Structure formats: structure tokens, C-alpha cells
C-alpha positions in Angstrom: -13.8 -25.9 17.4 -10.4 -27.4 16.8 -9.8 -25.0 13.8 -10.7 -22.0 16.0 -8.2 -23.1 18.6 -5.4 -23.5 16.0 -6.1 -20.1 14.6 -6.0 -18.5 18.0 -2.7 -20.1 18.8 -1.3 -19.0 15.4 -2.5 -15.5 16.0 -0.9 -15.5 19.4 2.4 -16.6 17.9 2.3 -14.0 15.2 1.5 -11.3 17.8 4.5 -12.4 19.9 6.8 -12.3 16.9 5.6 -8.9 15.8 5.8 -7.6 19.4 9.4 -8.9 19.6 10.2 -7.1 16.4 8.8 -3.8 17.7 10.8 -4.3 21.0 14.0 -4.8 19.0 13.2 -1.9 16.8 12.8 0.3 19.9 16.0 -1.0 21.5 18.2 -0.3 18.5 16.2 2.7 17.3 17.4 2.4 13.7 15.5 4.2 11.0 15.2 3.2 7.4 15.4 5.7 4.6 11.8 6.8 4.0 10.9 7.0 7.7 9.6 10.5 8.6 11.6 12.0 11.5 10.8 15.5 12.8 13.1 16.9 15.4 12.4 20.1 17.3 13.8 21.6 20.4 11.9 19.5 23.0 10.0 17.3 20.5 10.7 14.2 18.4 8.2 12.7 16.0 9.0 9.5 14.2 6.6 8.0 11.6 8.2 4.7 10.4 6.6 4.8 6.9 9.2 2.7 5.1 9.5 0.3 8.0 5.7 -0.2 8.1 5.6 -0.9 4.3 8.4 -3.4 4.6 6.8 -5.1 7.6 3.5 -5.3 5.7 5.1 -7.0 2.7 7.0 -9.5 4.9 3.9 -10.4 6.9 1.8 -10.7 3.7 4.3 -13.2 2.2 4.5 -15.2 5.4 0.8 -15.4 5.8 0.3 -16.3 2.1 2.8 -19.1 2.5 1.1 -20.4 5.7 -2.3 -20.4 3.9 -0.9 -22.3 0.9 0.8 -24.9 3.1 -2.5 -25.4 5.0 -4.5 -26.2 1.8 
């Protein structure tokens, strides 16, 4: 049961960090090259493709490091 509690706490911390990153991203509204942006008269569509890939790589490295440290 102790392992489940630790995993839940770790998951919560990760979600807080990711949520903070998304809030900062929205506040500064910067876009990386590779993000898809479609602007029309009364319409804006942003698909952060490059940002998603970069975030995925960073989180994969962090989680792999955490798993290796834990063993």
C-alpha cells in the first residue's frame, strides 16, 4: 500500500508541473517552429505539434531517470 501512495504522490507532482507548464505556455503564448497555426477572420486554431513532441521527449527522459534512480 505504501508503494501505491508514493506513486499517487509522484503522479500528482508530475501533473502539477505539467499544468504549470501549460499555464506558462498560455500566458506567454509563444509558438515553436513546427506548431501548426491557422488564422482566419474570426478563427484561430493552434496545434502545438513541435511543443508536444518536445514535451514528450523531456517527460520521457525525466521519467526514465526517476525509474532508474528507484531501482
